[in-house]
C-alpha positions in Angstrom: 99.9 93.5 98.6 97.0 91.2 98.0 99.1 88.1 98.7 100.5 89.7 101.8 97.0 90.3 103.1 96.0 86.7 102.2 99.0 85.3 104.1 98.1 87.3 107.2 94.4 86.4 107.3 94.8 83.6 109.9 97.0 85.8 112.2 94.5 88.7 112.0 91.6 86.4 112.8 93.5 84.8 115.7 94.1 88.2 117.2 90.6 89.6 116.7 88.9 86.5 118.1 91.3 86.4 121.1 90.7 90.1 121.9 86.9 90.0 121.5 86.7 86.8 123.5 88.9 88.3 126.2 86.3 91.1 126.5 83.7 88.6 127.3 85.5 85.9 129.4 82.4 84.1 130.8 80.7 83.9 127.4 83.9 82.8 125.7 84.5 80.1 128.3 80.9 78.8 127.9 81.3 78.8 124.1 84.6 77.0 124.2 83.4 74.5 126.8 80.3 73.8 124.8 82.0 73.2 121.4 85.5 72.0 122.5 84.6 70.1 125.7 84.4 66.7 124.0 87.8 67.3 122.4 89.6 68.2 125.6 91.5 65.7 127.7 91.1 65.5 131.5 88.7 67.6 133.5 88.1 70.2 130.8 89.0 73.9 130.2 89.9 76.3 132.9 87.6 79.4 133.2 90.3 81.8 131.7 91.2 79.6 128.7 88.2 80.4 126.6 89.8 83.2 124.5 93.0 81.3 123.6 91.1 78.1 122.8 88.6 79.9 120.5 91.4 81.9 118.8 93.3 78.6 118.2 90.3 76.9 116.6 89.9 79.9 114.3 93.5 80.0 113.2 93.4 76.3 112.4 90.2 76.7 110.4 91.4 79.8 108.6 94.7 78.2 107.5 92.9 75.0 106.2 90.5 77.3 104.3 93.4 79.1 102.7 94.6 75.8 101.2 91.1 74.8 100.1 90.6 78.2 98.5 93.8 77.9 96.5 93.0 74.3 95.5 89.4 75.1 94.4 90.8 77.9 92.2 93.4 75.6 90.7 96.3 77.5 92.1 99.5 76.0 93.4 99.9 75.7 97.2 103.6 76.6 97.9 105.7 74.5 100.2 105.9 77.2 102.9 102.1 77.3 103.2 102.0 73.5 103.5 104.6 73.6 106.3 102.8 76.5 108.0 99.5 74.7 107.9 100.9 71.4 109.2 102.6 73.1 112.2 99.5 75.2 113.0 97.2 72.2 112.8 99.5 70.0 115.0 100.4 72.6 117.6 96.9 74.0 117.6 95.3 70.6 118.1 97.6 69.8 121.0 96.8 73.2 122.5 93.1 72.3 122.4 93.3 68.6 123.4 95.7 69.2 126.3 94.2 72.6 127.0 97.8 73.9 127.3 98.7 77.3 125.9 102.4 76.4 125.7 101.9 74.6 122.4 100.5 77.6 120.7 103.3 79.7 122.2 105.9 77.3 120.8 104.2 77.3 117.3 105.9 80.4 115.9 109.3 79.2 117.1 108.9 75.8 115.6 107.6 77.3 112.3 110.5 79.7 112.0 113.1 77.1 112.9 111.7 74.6 110.4 111.9 77.3 107.7 115.5 78.0 108.7 116.3 74.3 108.4 114.6 74.1 105.0 116.5 77.0 103.7 119.8 75.7 105.1 119.2 72.2 103.8 118.4 73.3 100.3 121.2 75.9 100.2 124.1 73.9 101.7 123.1 70.3 101.0 121.2 70.5 97.7 123.0 73.5 96.4 119.8 75.3 95.6 118.7 78.7 96.9 115.0 78.9 97.8 115.1 82.7 98.0 116.5 82.8 94.5 113.6 80.6 93.3 111.1 82.9 94.9 112.6 86.2 93.9 114.5 85.7 90.7 111.7 86.8 88.5 111.6 90.2 90.3 115.3 90.9 90.6 118.6 89.6 89.1 121.5 89.3 91.5 125.1 88.0 91.3 125.5 84.5 92.7 127.4 85.5 95.8 124.6 87.9 96.7 121.9 85.2 96.4 124.0 83.1 98.8 124.2 86.0 101.2 120.5 86.6 101.0 119.7 83.0 101.7 122.0 83.0 104.7 120.5 86.2 106.0 117.0 84.6 106.0 118.4 81.5 107.7 119.9 83.7 110.5 116.7 85.8 110.7 114.3 82.9 111.1 116.6 81.3 113.7 116.9 84.5 115.7 113.2 85.4 115.6 112.3 81.9 116.8 114.6 82.3 119.8 113.2 85.8 120.5 109.7 84.4 120.6 110.7 82.0 123.4 112.4 84.7 125.3 109.4 87.0 125.1 106.9 84.1 126.0 108.9 82.6 128.9 111.1 85.3 130.2 110.0 88.9 129.4 106.2 88.1 129.5 106.3 84.9 131.5 102.7 84.1 132.7 101.2 87.0 130.7 99.4 85.5 127.7 97.9 88.8 126.6 101.3 90.5 126.3 102.6 87.5 124.3 99.7 87.6 121.9 100.3 91.4 121.4 104.0 90.7 120.7 103.1 87.8 118.3 100.9 90.1 116.2 102.7 93.5 116.5 106.2 92.7 117.6 107.0 89.8 115.2 105.3 91.6 112.3 107.3 94.7 113.0 110.5 92.7 113.0 109.7 91.2 109.7 109.0 94.6 108.1 112.3 96.0 109.6 114.2 93.1 108.2 112.6 93.3 104.8 113.2 97.1 104.6 116.8 96.6 105.5 117.1 93.8 102.9 115.5 96.2 100.3 118.2 98.8 101.0 120.9 96.1 100.6 119.5 95.0 97.3 118.6 98.5 96.0 121.9 99.1 94.2 121.4 95.9 92.2 117.9 97.0 91.2 119.4 100.3 90.0 122.1 98.6 88.1 119.6 96.4 86.4 117.4 99.4 85.5 120.4 101.2 84.0 
């Protein structure tokens, strides 16, 4: 539970800053223009871009702080966090520099598709199962089930990346607020539903091991 909360800190801060800044658009625009103005290409930020720019800065800083925190405590930074941090920094920086929200909208899709590619590459090319490496100490599964579990996560990451684009550019095209809500609530709900379904699928193996 503690690790789950730790992983979600940048997302929670992104959402809170975006919502609070959205309640005070003039102040958020002035703050963003003051601090980010020198970092922005062209003529500067548009009046309605304050909330997303401030939220993007916060999610970048929070993610970098996560890594620094683990390093200072002498803990290992797992590969997924390095990948996540790299994508957030790159896409977030482009969002700010080009003052274009499309980069931050694409960020979840790129992140999930990179994860899907990593899982697929390790499973089908290197003959290693990343899900097994992560979960083997908690549960013992037959080899075919590990393979199925890895494939399930590959498909899930691929599909959820595509769903993000459909929501951002079709269902809520031009509605940044609605997309931010989906990013926080919708994607999180999809993860929980998938994990719960996965738990039901693996439940019988946990019972067999306990017996």
